[in-house]
N, C-alpha and C positions, 0 to 999 in steps of 0.2 A: 503493499499498499504505499504511495507516494504521498508525502505530506504537502501541502500547499504553504508557502511563506510569503504569499501576494499580502499586500496590505488590506485587501477588501475581499479576503476569504471568508470573512464572520457574515457576508451578507446571506449566504444559503440557509444559516439558521435562523438569521434575522426574517427573512422573506416566508421562511415555513411557519411562523406564528401566524400568518394572514391566513393560512388554510384553517385554522382553528377558527378564526372569527368569521370566517365565511360559514362555517357550520353552524356556530350558535348564534349569530346576529338574525337571522330569520326564527328561529326558535324563540329567542328573547323578545322579538317583536310580536310575534303572534299569541305568545302567552297572556293570559289574563292576570291582572294585579292580584296579590294575595287578599281574599276576602277578611282574613284576620285582620292585616293591617287598616284596610278600608274600615273595618268596622271600630276599630280602635281610634282612626282618626274622625269617626262621625259620619261617614258617608255609607248611611245604611243601605240606600238604594242600589248605590254601586256595587257592596260587597253582596246583596242579593243576586244581581245580575251576575257577578264575577261567580257566585256560588254555581248558578244553572248554567253557567258556559263551562264550568270545570267538571260537574258533573254529568252533564248531557241531558238528553230527554228519556227519562227512565218511566215506562209507564205504571201508574200507579203509585209514584213518589208523593209522599205529603211533603210539599215544600215547604209550608208554611210552620208545622210542627217542627221540621227539622232544622228551620232557622231560627225557631224561637230556643230549639235546644243549644244551637250555635252561639246565640246570643248570650244565653244564660251561661254558658260555659266561660265566654271571655268574661263576662262580666265578674263572676266568680274568681276568675284567676287574676283579672286586676285588683279586686278587692283583698285577695289573700297576698299579693306582693306589696301591697300598700300596708297592710297591717305588719308582715314581714321588714320592712323599710324603717319600721320604729325601734327595732334592736339594733344595737351597734355591737362591734368586735369588742369593746370594754366591757360587754355582758360576759365576757367568757373569762375574765380576770376578777369576777365577785362572786362569792358565795360558793355554791355546790358546783357551778361552774367551773371555778378555779380548780379545783380538785379533779374534775374530769379532763380539763385541759392540761394539768401536770401528768395524771395517770396516761393520757394519749401520748404525749410527748418523750415521756421518759424512756420509753424502749428504744425510740430512734437516737435519743441523745447518747444513751449508754452504748448502743452498738457502734456508733462513730467513735465513741471512746474507746472502745476495746479495739477496733480494727487500727487505731491510731498507735495504741500500745504496741501491737502485734507487729507493724512495722517498725 
C-alpha cells in the first residue's frame, strides 16, 4: 500500500462525511417534531398532530384516550422533576444520609488505598 504525502490527501476523508449528510438530511426533514417536546412547550394541537403522524392510521385506535394518558404522563413527570429539584447534594451530608454516603464511598476509598500500598 502506497502512502500519500500530498498536502491535500485529507480531502477524501473530509468529503466522505458528506455522504452521511446526504443520507440523514432527508430523514431529518421528513421526521415530525417530538410530541413530548411540543407538549412541554405548550403546543398541544401540534403535539396531537405529531402523535397522529408518528403512529399512523390504526383502525379502532382511541386517539383522545391515548392523548389524555400521554398528557397525564408528561404532567406527572414534570411534577416529579420539580419536586426532586427541591433537594440538593448537601442533603447527602446530613443525618442518616451522611452515614449512607460514608458507607457507600468507604469501599471505593479503601480499595484505592490498598492498591497504592501494593504498588
